[in-house]
Structures are given as structure tokens and as C-alpha cells.
N, C-alpha and C positions, 0 to 999 in steps of 0.2 A: 076439603077434597080428600078422598081416600087414596092412600098409596099402599098398594099391595106389596107383600113380601117379595114376590117374583119380580115385580117392577123395580124394586130397590136393587135386587141382585143384578138384573140386566143392565141397569144404568151404571152400576159400579164396574161390571165387567167390560162394558163398551168403552167407558172412559179409560180403563187401564189398557185395553187393546189399542185405542187410538194413540195414547201417549207412547205405548210400547212400539207401535209402527213408526211414529215420528223418530224415536230414538234409533230404531233399526235403520231407517233411511239415512239419518245423519252418520251412523256408524259406517254404512256402505260408502257414503261420500268421502269419508276420511280414508277408508281403506283403498278406494279406487282413485282418489284424487280428482274425481269428476263431480260437478254440481248435480247432474242428473244422469240416470242410467238408461233411460228410454226416451224416445222422441215425444211420447205422450206427456212426459213431465213438463216440457217446454217446447212446443212445436215450432215457435218462431226462432228460438235460439238454435234448435236442432237443424232447421233448414239453412240458417246462416253458416253453421259449422260445416255442413255438407258442402256448401259452396266454397268455403275457404279451403277445405281439404282438397277439393278438386283443383282449385287454382294453384295450390302449393304443389300438387302432383304434376300438373302441366308444366309449371316453372321448373320443377326438378328434371323433367325430360329435356326442356330447353337447355338447362345447365349441362346435362350430359352431352347434348349435341354440341354445345359450345366447347366443352373439353375435347371432344373427338375432333372437331374441325380445327381447333387450335393446335393440337398435336400434329395433325396432318399438314397444315400450312407451315408450321415450324419446320417439319421435316423437308417439305418442298423448298423452303427458303434456304435450308442448309445445303441441299443438293444444288440449287442455283448458285450459291456462293462458291461451292466447289467447282462448278462449271466455269464460273467467271475467273477464278484463280487459274484454272487449267488453260483457259484461253489466253490469259496474260502470259503464261509460260510459252505458249505457241507463238505469241507475238514476239517475244524475245528471240526465239529461234529464227523467226522470219527475218528480223532485223539482222541477226548474226549471219544468216545465209546471204544477205546482200553484200557482204564483204567481198570485194573483188579479188582478194588474194586467195580465196578458197578455191580448190580444184574439185573435180568430180568426186574424188575419194573422200575429201573433207565433207562435202555435202551429203554423201551417203551416210556418214556417221550421224549427221543431224537428222537425216530421214529416218534412221532407226528410232531415235527418240520420238519423233513426230508420230511414227507408227504406234509406239507404245501409248502415247498420249491420245491417239485416236481410239484405241481400244478402251482406254480409261474413260474417255468422254462417252463412248457407247454404253459403258456400264452405268455411268451416272444417269444417262437419259432413260435407262431401263430400270431405275430404282423402284423398289416396292415399299408400300406403307406397312403398318403394323398388322393389317388384315391380309397381307399377301397379295394385294392388288397393285398393278403398275401405276405409278403416280401420274404419268403423262399420257395414258392411253385413252383418256376421255371416258365414255360409257363402257368401253371394252376393257374393263379392269383386269380381265383374265388373259388378255392378248398382249404379247410383248410388242411394244409400240415401234421400236426401231430395230431393223434387221439388215444384215448385209445383203445387197442385191446382186452381188457378183461384180468382179472387175473393179472393186474399190468404191462402188456406189452403194447407196442405202435406200431403204424403203420405209415409209411410215405406214404401219398397219392399224393404228388406232383410229379414232374419229375425233370430231371437234366438240363432243358433248361436254357440258359443264354441269356438275351436280350441285343443285341448290339444296341447302339444309336449313330448315326453319329453326330460328333461335329466339323468336318472339312471336307475339300474336300476329304481327304484320311484317316481320323482319326475316329475310332470307339472305344467306351468305353462300357464295360459290365456294365449294370445298376443294376444288381442284382446277387445274389449268391444262388444256390440251397441249401436248408437245408440238402439234402442228403449228400453232400460232407462235410458240416461243422459239422453236428451233428450226422450223421448216420455212414458214412464210416470212422470211427475212429479206427486205429489199437488198438486191445485189448492188455493189458499188457501180456496176456498169452492166450492159447487156451480157447475158450469160447463157449457158445451156446445161442440160442434164442428159445423162446417158442411161440406158437400161437395156437389158436383154429382153427380147420378146418372150413372154411366158410360154409361148407355144413351141419354142425351140426344142429339138429332139436330141441333140448331141449329148452323149454320156461318156465321160464327165462333161459338163456343159462348158462351152467356150464363153468367155466373159469380155465385155467391152470395158475399157478403163474410163475414169471420169473425164479424161481429156484436158486439153489446154487451148486457150485462144492464142494464136500466133500472129494474127493480123486483125486488129480491131476494126479497121475500116472495112475490110472485106466481110467480116462477120456482121457488122452493123448494116451493111448493104443487103445481106441475105435475110436478116431479121425482118418480119416475124416468121419466116418460113421454118419448117421443121424438115428433118430428113431421116432416112433409114438406110442402113447398109444391108444388102441382101446377098447371101451366098448363092452363086449360080452353078449350073451343071458343069462338070469337068470337061464335057465335050464341046463347050462353048469356045475353048481355046485349042490351038494346034501347036504343039502336042497337047493332049488333054491334061488339064491341071485345075485344081480348085481355084475359083476366082470369085470376085465380088463386083457388085454394081451399086452405086450410090444414087438414090432417087429422092425427089422431093415428096414429102408426105401428102401434100395437098392434092397433087394430080398425078403422082407416080412418074413424072417426067424424069429422065436420067439427067443428072447434073453433068454438064459438059466435060468430056474427057475422063469420066469415071465409070465406064462400062466395061465389064469383063476384064478387070484388072487382076493379075495373078495375086493370089493370097498367100502370105507368109505369116505364120503365127508371131505376134509381138512386133510386127513391122508397123511403122507409122502410116496412118491413113489420113491424108490431109485434103481438105476442101473448104472453100468458103471461109477461110480464115481460122479454121479450127484443126486440131490434130488429135486423133484418138488411136488406140491400139486394141486389137482383139487377141487375147491369149487363148491357147488351147486350139483344138481342131473342131470347127463347127461342121454340122451336117449340111448337105445341100438343102436349100430352102430356109435355113435359119436366118434370122434377121436381128438387127440391133438398132434401137431407136435413139435419135438425137433430137431433143426438143429445146428450142430457144426459150429463154425465160428472163424475167426481170427480177427473179428471186434466186437466192442460193442458201441452202441449209447449212447449219453450223458444221455438221459432219462432212458435208461435201467440201466446205472451205478447207478443213484440215486434210481431207483425203487428196484434194487437188494440190495442196502444198507438198504433201508427201510425194505425189507423182512427179511434180516439177523438180524436186530435189534429187530424186532417184534417176531421172532420165534426161536432165539437162546436160548438154555436151560443152566441153571447153572450146567452143568455137564462137566467133562473133555472133552468128545467128542464135546459137544455143544460149549465150549469155543475155542476148536481147530478149529471147523468149522467157528466160528465167526472171529477168527484171520486170517484165510485164506481169508475170505470175505472182511475184513477191509483192508488187505494188497493189495488185488486185486483192491479194490475201490480207494485207494490212487493212485495207478499206473494209473488206467483208468481216474481218474480226471486230473492227470498231462497230459495225452495224449489229453483229451478234451480241456484243457487249451491251449495246444500247437496248436491244430486246430483253436481255436478262435484267438490266437495271429497271426497265419499265415494269416488268413482271414482278420483280421484288418490291417495287413501290406499291403496286396494286395489292400485293400480299400484305404489306405493312398496313395499308388502309383497312383491309379486312380484319387483321389482327387487332387493330385499334377498336373497330366496331365490336368485335367479340368481347374485348376487355370491358368496354363501357356498358355493353348489354349485360354482361355477367354481373357487373357492379349494381346495375339497376335491379336485376332479379334478386340479388342478395338484400338490397335495401327494402324492396317490397316484401320479401319473405319475412324480414324482421317485423315489419308492421303487421303483416297477416298473422304471424305467430303470436304477437302481443294481443291482437283482437281475439284470436282463437282462445288464448289463455283466459282472457276476461270472460268469454262466453262459457267455457266449459271447465276451467280449473277451479277447484274449491278453495275458499279462503280458510286455511287450516286453523288459524287462531279463532276465527268466528265460529267455525264448525265445532271445534273442541268446547268452546264456551256454551254453544247451543246444546251440545250433547250432555254437558254437565247439568244444565238447567232441565233438560228433558228427563234425565235420569232422576234428578231430585223430585220433579213433578210425579214421575212414575212411582217412586218410593212413597211419596206422600199419599198418592191415590190408593196404593196398596194398603197402607196403614189405615187410611180412612175407611176403606172397604171392610177391613178386618173388624174394626170397631162397630161399624153400622151393622155388619152381619151378626154381631152378638147381641144386638138390641132386640128383645122379644118380651111379650107379656108373660111368658112362662118364667123368664128370669126374674120378674118382679112379683111373682106370687109367693 
């Protein structure tokens, strides 16, 4: 068979190019640390590597979510611990106030501390997280959840929303608790009531109704579940003309017996159906104040009602009996508030345990994924260096062989 000179040259060049390409690929593998540089080199491995990288990225986001939720729940637990300690101090003051040797002035000193503790509790309940959102506002993170409603009462402005955060493929964890369930919807030790100014009142500055006290349990229980409201009447309803009020049932507007067109005096006790309230300031004609019976009492109202009882109880048999009832109710309501805090902290502890175990699982799975990923894409440097040495040797041999074959010619033998 004839072998032409050009064919000899082409074969030699092609062999050198092939071996040179193999050496270059091996050199790239060593420099990049990867077995292949494009999906075309190994489509199956490239597909699996893409899947693994996506799974690792998703778990990375889950782990960020876990860190964020853990920090937030830890902060919430700290706030609840502070609230529990504060309630314990209020309980100690309540027990101290039950000492029969204390007079009205002594109790006023205790009331001053209770007032400070009330502001402290309000601050705790309006705590913010690292993002500047209120912890206990539900979905309304930008809205202050607890505000003073006038006259010693408080209003909850948040909602009951619970934000779920995904920490696994099918695992979600509640990242916050609404303050309504923790601090508002607390079962009262006994039938109770709440007070509030009518938001349509026009007096400026506004007149405020106090949180009030129960002075006759039997009378109040007989009135329950009725609600009532106090309405300021026209001055010409009395002779001589004077600002006055009427107390009506909310269900049918019927006047409660004996409580129509009563002369109004700011700060004077208004008593009916076993309860006693006061209205401070000067209301406008037509202003009204709501009294709603309830089986619940908020934590803030418990402290505020204690403060009101300490400030306004008189050193009379009736006053001491009213104070005794208030202190007994306060102790029971503090215990219920503490129970609510303990139950919430228990739920938070369960969530933190879930976060910790899920984080551990993600870390373990990541180790396995990284190992598989390394096997698929990371080059074996010892093997690659040996292969490069062999390919370099073969390339040099091919070059030397080509040089010798290129010099073989009939002309050289003439």
C-alpha cells in the first residue's frame, strides 16, 4: 500500500494535536479543580450536579429562615420572662396591700409603684424585633398593639395573625404570637367588666372613664350578661340646669332604675348593679361611656384595676371590704395571667426544639450532598497529575517520532 508524504505528515500532526488536547484538558482540570468544564463533557453528572446545587441552595434558605425565627422566638421568650417576673412583683405588692394595718396613705405609696410597673408592662408588650416590627401585633407589625384607651383602660390594636415560616420541604413554624391571645383573652377569675370611652365623644380634652371596681358580686352576677352605658344628658333636664347623666342597658336602651338624670360631678363614684366607676374631666352633652360585662380580663387591666383600688379605697368598713374583694380578684387574675405566659413559653420552647432538630437535619443532609457533589465534580489531583505526566510524555514521544519520520526521504538516500 502506498503512503504519501502528505498523509504521513497529517497523521503525525493529528496525533500530536490529540495528545496535546488531552494534556490541555487535564491541565484545566487541575487548575480549576473540576472534572469537567462543560455539561457536554458528562451530561448525566452535570444534571445531577445542578440538582444537588439547587437542593443545597434551598436548604440554605431554610437555614436562614431557621436562624431568623430562632432569634425572634428567643426575643419573645425573653420578653415573656420579663413580663412574668414583673407580674410576680405585682403579686407581692397585692399581698402586701392586704395588710390590715395599712392606711390610705400607705396604700397610695404602693399604688405609685404599681403605676410604674403598669408602664413597664406596657413597654414590654409593645416590644419590637430586630426588623423594627412589634412582636405581639400579629400581621400588623407596624402598628403599636397596646395603647392607653383613656381612664386607665387599654386597647389592643393588633390582630390575631400568626406568621408561618417554611423551614423544610413540608415543615412550617409559627414565628410570632398575637398579644391578644397571650395578654387579652385571659379567663377572668370571676365575672368581670371592661370600660371604654365612646370613640365618637366630642369633649376636648376628652373625659375618661376609669377601669372601675366590683363592689357587690351578687348584684353584678345578677346583671350579667347585660352591658350598660353612661350617657351625658342636656343640662336643662334638671332644675336648676346642671350637667347630668343617665345609665342605660345596652341591649334595649332601658334606663336602669334610679339612674336617670343624676347630677354629674367629675371624679365622683357612679355605682349601679354591683359596680363602681368614675368619669374624670368634663364631658360634652351626648358623650357616652361603655361598660361591657366579660368573662375575660387582660393583664394590663388587672394591674390597672389594682392601681385604681389602691388609690381610691377608703379607710371605712365598706372601703376595706371593697379593697379585699379587689385584692382577692387581682391575685386570682395574676395567677391566670401567669398561666397564660407559661403556656405560651411552653409552646415557644416546642417550636425552638423543632427549629434546632430541623437545623441539625439540614446540616447532616448538606454534608452528604456536599460529599456526593465532590465525587461528581471535584478532580482527583493525584490521578490527574499522574495522567498529565503520562500525556506529556506521550506528547513528547509523538513529537520526537514525527521529527524523525519527517526527515525520512528518498532524497536523503541518494
